[in-house]
Each structure stands twice: as structure tokens, then as C-alpha cells.
C-alpha positions in Angstrom: -49.1 131.6 59.1 -49.7 132.3 55.4 -50.3 129.1 53.6 -49.0 129.5 49.9 -51.5 130.4 47.1 -51.9 128.0 43.9 -50.3 130.5 41.8 -47.3 131.0 44.2 -44.5 128.1 43.3 -43.4 125.5 45.7 -40.2 125.1 46.8 -38.1 122.0 47.0 -38.7 121.7 50.8 -42.8 121.9 50.1 -42.4 119.2 47.8 -40.3 116.8 49.7 -43.4 115.5 51.8 -45.2 114.8 48.5 -42.0 112.6 47.3 -41.4 110.8 50.3 -44.9 110.0 50.6 -45.0 108.5 47.2 -41.9 106.7 47.5 -43.7 105.0 50.7 -46.8 104.2 48.6 -44.8 102.6 45.9 -42.5 100.6 48.1 -45.6 99.5 50.2 -46.5 97.7 46.8 -43.2 96.7 45.3 -44.4 93.8 43.0 -47.3 96.0 41.8 -44.8 98.9 41.0 -42.5 96.8 39.3 -45.0 95.3 37.2 -46.2 98.6 36.3 -43.0 99.9 35.3 -42.3 96.9 33.2 -44.0 98.5 30.3 -41.7 101.6 30.7 -38.8 99.7 31.0 -39.2 97.6 28.0 -40.5 101.0 25.7 -37.4 103.0 26.6 -35.1 99.8 26.5 -36.5 99.4 22.9 -36.0 103.1 21.9 -32.4 102.9 23.3 -31.2 99.7 21.6 -33.0 100.5 18.0 -31.5 103.9 17.9 -27.9 102.5 18.8 -28.5 99.8 15.8 -29.2 102.7 13.6 -26.5 105.1 14.5 -23.8 102.4 14.4 -24.9 101.2 11.3 -25.3 104.7 9.7 -22.0 106.0 11.4 -19.9 103.5 9.5 -21.7 104.2 5.9 -21.3 108.2 6.6 -17.4 107.8 7.2 -16.6 105.6 4.5 -18.9 108.4 2.0 -16.7 111.1 4.0 -13.5 109.3 3.3 -14.2 109.2 -0.4 -13.9 113.1 0.1 -16.9 115.6 -0.1 -15.1 117.7 -2.7 -14.4 114.5 -4.9 -16.3 113.4 -8.5 -15.5 109.5 -8.9 -16.4 108.0 -12.4 -16.8 104.3 -12.4 -17.1 102.5 -15.5 -19.7 99.9 -16.0 -17.6 97.1 -17.6 -19.0 94.3 -19.5 -19.0 90.7 -18.1 -18.9 88.7 -21.4 -18.1 89.4 -25.2 -21.8 89.7 -26.3 -22.0 92.5 -23.8 -19.2 94.3 -24.5 -19.7 94.2 -28.2 -23.1 95.7 -27.6 -21.8 98.5 -25.7 -18.5 98.8 -27.9 -20.9 99.9 -30.9 -21.9 103.2 -29.2 -19.0 103.8 -27.0 -15.1 103.2 -26.8 -15.4 102.6 -22.9 -13.9 105.2 -20.5 -10.5 106.4 -21.9 -7.5 108.4 -21.0 -8.8 111.6 -23.4 -12.1 111.4 -21.7 -10.2 111.9 -18.8 -8.1 114.8 -20.4 -10.8 116.5 -22.0 -12.7 116.7 -18.6 -9.9 118.3 -17.1 -9.7 120.9 -20.0 -13.4 121.6 -19.7 -14.3 121.7 -15.9 -12.5 124.5 -14.2 -13.3 123.6 -10.7 -11.2 120.8 -10.6 -8.0 121.3 -8.8 -6.5 117.3 -9.3 -7.5 114.0 -10.6 -6.3 110.9 -11.6 -7.6 108.0 -13.9 -7.8 104.8 -12.4 -6.5 101.2 -14.0 -7.8 98.2 -11.4 -7.2 94.4 -11.9 -6.9 91.2 -9.5 -3.3 89.8 -10.9 -3.4 86.1 -11.8 -0.2 85.4 -10.1 1.2 87.3 -6.8 4.6 85.9 -5.1 4.9 85.6 -2.4 1.9 83.6 -2.0 -0.9 85.8 0.1 -2.4 84.1 3.0 -6.1 85.7 2.3 -7.7 86.9 -1.1 -5.4 88.0 -3.8 -5.2 91.8 -3.3 -6.3 94.2 -6.2 -3.9 96.5 -8.1 -5.0 99.7 -8.3 -3.2 101.8 -11.0 -3.2 105.7 -10.1 -1.2 108.9 -10.6 0.6 110.0 -7.2 -2.1 112.6 -6.9 -4.5 109.7 -5.5 -2.5 110.1 -2.1 -4.3 113.3 -1.4 -7.7 112.4 -3.2 -8.1 109.2 -1.4 -6.8 110.7 1.9 -4.2 108.1 2.1 -1.7 108.1 5.1 1.8 106.5 4.3 2.8 104.9 7.8 6.1 103.3 6.0 8.3 104.5 3.4 6.8 106.8 0.9 4.2 106.8 -2.1 5.3 107.0 -5.7 6.0 110.0 -7.2 5.6 111.6 -10.5 8.9 110.8 -11.8 8.2 106.8 -10.9 4.7 107.3 -13.1 6.8 109.0 -16.3 9.3 106.3 -15.7 6.8 103.5 -15.6 8.7 102.3 -12.7 8.3 99.0 -11.1 7.3 100.1 -7.7 4.4 99.6 -5.4 2.9 100.7 -2.1 0.7 98.0 0.0 -2.3 98.6 1.6 -2.5 97.4 5.3 -4.2 94.0 4.6 -2.2 93.4 1.9 1.0 93.7 3.4 -0.2 91.7 6.2 -1.5 88.6 3.7 1.6 89.0 1.8 4.2 89.5 4.1 2.8 88.7 7.5 4.7 90.2 10.3 7.8 90.7 8.6 9.1 93.8 7.1 7.6 94.5 3.4 9.1 97.8 2.8 12.3 97.2 0.4 11.1 93.4 -0.5 9.8 92.7 -4.0 6.6 91.4 -4.8 6.0 89.7 -8.4 2.6 90.8 -10.2 2.0 88.6 -12.8 5.3 88.5 -14.6 6.4 92.0 -13.0 8.5 92.0 -10.0 7.7 95.4 -8.1 9.7 97.0 -5.5 7.6 97.8 -2.4 8.3 101.4 -1.3 5.4 102.0 1.2 3.0 100.8 3.1 -0.5 102.8 3.9 -2.7 103.0 7.2 -5.9 101.0 7.4 -9.0 102.5 5.5 -12.7 102.2 5.8 -14.4 99.8 3.5 -18.3 99.7 2.5 -19.9 96.4 3.7 -22.6 96.6 0.6 -22.1 98.4 -2.7 -23.1 102.3 -2.3 -24.8 103.9 -5.4 -22.1 102.6 -7.7 -19.2 102.0 -5.5 -17.8 98.3 -5.3 -18.0 96.6 -1.9 -14.3 95.5 -1.8 -11.6 95.4 1.1 -9.7 99.1 0.5 -7.1 97.7 2.8 -6.5 94.8 0.3 -5.3 96.8 -2.6 -1.6 97.3 -3.9 -1.3 100.7 -5.5 0.9 101.0 -8.7 1.9 103.9 -10.9 -0.7 104.2 -13.5 1.6 104.0 -16.4 3.2 101.3 -15.0 -0.1 99.1 -14.8 -1.0 100.5 -18.3 2.0 99.4 -19.6 4.0 96.9 -18.0 1.4 94.4 -16.1 -0.6 92.5 -18.1 -4.2 91.8 -17.1 -5.8 88.6 -18.6 -9.3 89.9 -18.6 -8.0 93.4 -20.3 -9.8 92.6 -23.4 -13.1 93.0 -21.6 -12.1 96.3 -19.8 -12.2 100.1 -20.8 -8.6 101.5 -21.4 -9.1 103.0 -17.6 -12.0 101.8 -15.4 -12.6 105.0 -13.1 -11.3 108.4 -12.5 -11.0 110.6 -9.2 -11.8 114.1 -9.8 -10.7 116.6 -6.6 -12.7 119.7 -7.0 -11.9 123.3 -5.5 -15.0 123.3 -3.1 -18.2 121.1 -2.5 -20.7 124.4 -3.6 -20.9 123.3 -7.4 -20.2 119.7 -7.0 -23.8 118.6 -8.3 -23.4 121.1 -11.4 -19.8 119.9 -12.0 -21.0 116.0 -12.0 -23.6 117.1 -14.7 -21.1 118.6 -16.8 -18.9 115.3 -16.6 -22.1 113.5 -17.4 -22.7 115.5 -20.5 -19.2 115.4 -22.0 -19.0 111.5 -21.4 -22.5 111.2 -22.6 -21.2 112.5 -25.7 -18.2 110.8 -26.4 -19.8 107.5 -25.2 -23.1 108.2 -27.5 -25.4 107.7 -24.2 -24.4 104.2 -23.9 -24.6 104.4 -20.1 -21.7 102.3 -19.7 -20.3 104.8 -16.8 -21.9 106.3 -13.4 -20.7 109.5 -11.9 -20.8 109.5 -7.9 -21.1 112.5 -5.9 -20.0 111.8 -2.3 -21.3 115.2 -1.2 -24.9 114.3 -2.4 -24.5 110.9 -1.1 -23.5 112.2 2.5 -26.3 114.2 2.4 -28.7 111.6 1.2 -27.6 109.1 4.1 -28.1 112.1 6.7 -31.8 112.3 5.4 -31.9 108.5 5.5 -30.6 108.6 9.0 -33.5 111.1 10.3 -35.9 108.9 8.8 -34.7 105.7 10.2 -34.8 107.0 13.5 -38.2 108.6 13.2 -39.6 105.1 12.1 -38.0 103.3 14.7 -38.9 105.7 17.8 -42.5 105.5 16.3 -42.5 101.8 16.6 -40.6 101.8 19.8 -42.9 104.6 21.5 -45.6 101.8 20.8 -44.3 100.1 24.1 -44.3 103.4 25.8 -48.0 103.9 24.8 -48.7 100.4 26.3 -46.6 101.4 29.7 -48.7 104.7 29.9 -52.0 102.5 30.0 -50.4 100.2 32.5 -49.7 103.4 34.8 -53.3 104.8 34.3 -55.0 101.4 35.1 -52.8 100.7 38.0 -53.5 104.5 39.2 -57.0 103.8 39.1 -56.9 100.7 41.1 -54.9 102.8 43.5 -57.8 105.1 44.1 -60.2 102.7 44.8 -57.7 100.9 47.4 -57.3 104.8 49.1 -60.8 106.2 48.8 -60.7 106.3 52.5 -57.5 107.8 52.4 -58.2 110.6 50.2 -61.8 111.6 52.3 -59.3 111.8 55.4 -57.1 114.0 53.8 -59.7 116.1 52.3 -61.6 116.1 55.7 -58.4 117.7 57.4 -57.7 120.4 54.9 -56.3 118.7 51.8 -57.2 120.7 48.8 -58.0 119.2 45.2 -54.8 120.5 44.1 -52.8 118.6 47.2 -54.8 115.1 45.8 -53.7 115.7 42.3 -50.2 116.6 42.9 -50.0 113.2 45.2 -51.2 111.0 42.3 -49.0 112.8 39.3 -46.2 112.5 41.2 -46.7 108.9 42.3 -47.0 108.3 38.6 -43.8 110.2 37.5 -42.0 108.3 40.0 -43.2 105.2 38.2 -42.1 106.3 34.7 -38.9 108.0 36.2 -37.8 104.7 37.5 -38.8 102.5 34.8 -37.2 105.3 32.1 -34.1 105.0 34.4 -34.1 101.0 34.4 -34.9 101.0 30.6 -31.9 103.2 29.7 -29.7 100.6 31.3 -31.5 97.5 29.8 -31.2 98.9 26.8 -27.5 100.0 27.0 -27.0 96.2 27.7 -29.1 95.1 24.9 -27.1 97.0 22.5 -23.9 95.5 23.7 -25.2 92.2 23.7 -26.5 93.0 20.0 -23.1 94.1 19.2 -21.6 91.2 20.4 -23.7 88.3 19.2 -24.1 89.9 15.6 -21.1 91.7 15.1 -22.7 94.9 14.4 -21.4 98.3 15.5 -24.1 100.1 17.8 -23.7 103.5 19.2 -25.5 104.4 22.2 -25.7 108.4 22.2 -26.8 111.0 24.7 -29.5 112.2 22.4 -31.3 108.7 22.1 -30.9 108.1 26.1 -32.2 112.0 26.8 -35.3 111.2 24.5 -36.1 107.9 25.5 -36.1 109.4 29.3 -38.2 112.6 28.2 -40.8 110.5 26.5 -41.2 108.1 29.5 -41.4 110.9 31.8 -44.0 112.7 29.5 -46.2 109.4 29.1 -46.3 109.2 32.7 -47.2 112.8 33.7 -49.9 112.5 30.9 -51.5 109.3 32.0 -51.1 110.2 35.7 -53.2 113.2 35.3 -56.5 111.4 34.5 -56.5 109.5 37.4 -55.1 112.2 39.9 -57.9 114.3 38.7 -60.6 111.7 39.3 -59.3 111.3 42.7 -59.6 114.8 43.7 -63.0 114.9 42.5 -64.2 112.4 44.8 -66.8 113.5 47.6 -64.8 113.7 50.9 -68.1 112.7 52.9 -68.5 110.0 50.6 -65.0 108.9 50.5 -64.9 108.3 54.3 -67.8 106.1 54.5 -66.2 104.2 51.2 -65.8 100.8 52.5 
């Protein structure tokens, strides 16, 4: 009967006795095996939990940026907070105006559609809202497509409504619930300051930023009332209008994302020229924000994995210590196996298998614990956590690799024992 050479690959049937023997040795020392696994368990759990927190946070931000539209440019006015600040800015700049919007549309050929925006919070609303007062957005009908709004009831206002400054409005999901509750809103009237507006539609819920994102205000995108731009400009009176620009924002929808950065620079140049470099506006490029957030996510994940890997390193050192201790306990066993024909490669394989089994079991339990931790964090802190397949595979592969790497030295040391001295060891 020919024995397989070292160069020949071993079949599963040839590996099976070694695996069973490894399981038996670990089962004979259950407490020690469990304590050895703890470092791997907590290390893998930390990697999975940290990556789930990062993935959840980044997903919300990136989903909101994608909602802004990667083919859009957004111009936001930096409005004054008091009379002195306003007068300082007005020495150089008239603020954002309809004229600015028209000049940009005439000089940037990539713009397919756009709309100015006039935004304010009404001082009086009837029926009285149950939550915070909704914010009024005065926009043109093209905003429906630019902002990816979806009308769930009724309709959105059209060009004729805007041209006639019609007293109509469309409610965001939260604004509808706050003002009308469970009752039907379409067809009813809502009083904004001194103007009664006919509710003609309701839009589906939208994502909202949890904090300011590069000049975008953190406001509830569902607690909005959309009205035709001309209706807001000419029929709705804002008590703070003297502090504000003629319009406070613009949405510009581009033909493609390829020239978004170049077009943004052209828009900045036009506004800097008419505003005499007053820096009273900001140009937001969602495509750039999305790319930046993806880079931030990659950096965050790298740092989190590096920090959590310290636990895996400690777990690997623990495996090495236990395996070295096991060699002393099993010196006679090693000597007997060598005396009856076991090769050095057989001894190495046996101890490496036991080290990998420890890290495998620790990694498996760590994945379960990490998933449980991410769910607990989401429940206690109210955060969004996402356990991804990639984070599980990464943590699992690293744990197996650590077991393999830290198990090789004890295995080689065991294989180098002199068989005669090992048999005589007490």
C-alpha cells in the first residue's frame, strides 16, 4: 500500500481523522477552549458591530444625497440674521434674485430644467398644526421632477397655476398628518398667514438629513407645503422678508453628471460677478457629495476594522499561548505518535487544525454576537445599523487567518520535539 507523499493533496477522507481528533482534544478541555475563543469572539463581534454602525449611518447620508439628484446643482443663499449683517452684505450684493437665475439659465447650456425657490415659515396656519409649523416652499412645477417627488393623492400644481399665482398648495406627508391628521386633505383649504390655499395634492415621504450637509439645512423634508413660486412671491407675505433675498435657492437639473463640477464653477463665477464676491451663497454639487461620502465610508470602515482587529490580535496571542501550553501537556503523546510512524508534517497539521478549529468556532460565535450587538445598539440608541455580508465575511476570514498564523509556530515547535526525549518526558 502506497502512502501519499507530502506533495500529493489530501482528500477529505484523509483529513477527517485529524479533524475528529482535533474536536476530541478541544472537547476534552471545554472551559480552556472557550476561554481561548473569547478573544476571537469579541474581536469578530466588534468588527461586525462597528461596521454595521458605520454602514447604517453612511447609508442614510448617501440615500439623502442620491435623493437630491446626482444630476442637480443646488444654489443656497446665506441669509442675514440681523439688520447689521444684512447691510454689510448689501453694500456689495443684492442677494439671490430671479435675474441671477435667468442669467445662469442663459449661460449654462447643460441645464435641462430648473426652478428658483422662495422658502419661509408662516406665522399663522389654520387648521393649527399638531407638530412644528410646516415650511412653505415656493417653487415652479419643474420641482416635481427635479426633487424626485411622488404624488400619492391629487396632483401637483402646473404651469398655469404658477402663471396665475393660484392659491393652491401640495402637502408633504408630515405636514398633512400634522394639519389634517387622519382626515382627507385633498380638496380642503389651509390658511397660510392671510391667504386661504386649496390643497390639491399630497406627496410621498422623503428622506431628511439628520445634520447639516455641506450647506444643506437640516430640516424635515416631509413637513413642507409646496406652492407655486409666483403665489408665494406675490400673494403670501413673509414677516421676515426684509431680511431675505428675493429668492433663497435654485435647483438646476443638468443633462448629465459628467460636467457637474465644471458647470458648478461656471455658476459660481456668474454669481461672484453679480454679487461682487460677497460670498453670500453656496453651490452644492450632490455628485461630489456622494463621491466624498463614499470615500469617507471607506476610510471609516478601514479605521474601525483596524481598531477592532486589535481584539483579534489579542485573541491570536491567546491561541498561541494555549497551544504552547498544550504542547507541554501532550509531549508524551507527540513522542508516541512519532515513534509509531507519524511524520513532522502530521504533527504540524494536527496542531494547526486545532488552532483553526478554535478560531473558526470563535469566529462563528463572534458573528452571532456581533449581529446581536448591532440590533441592541439600534434598539437602545435609535440608530440605523446594517450588518452586511461583506462585514461578516471580512471578520470571519480574518479570524480564521489569525488562528492559522498564530497556530503555525506552536505546531512547528511540537513537530521538532525529539521523539525519544518526548516519550521520556514526565
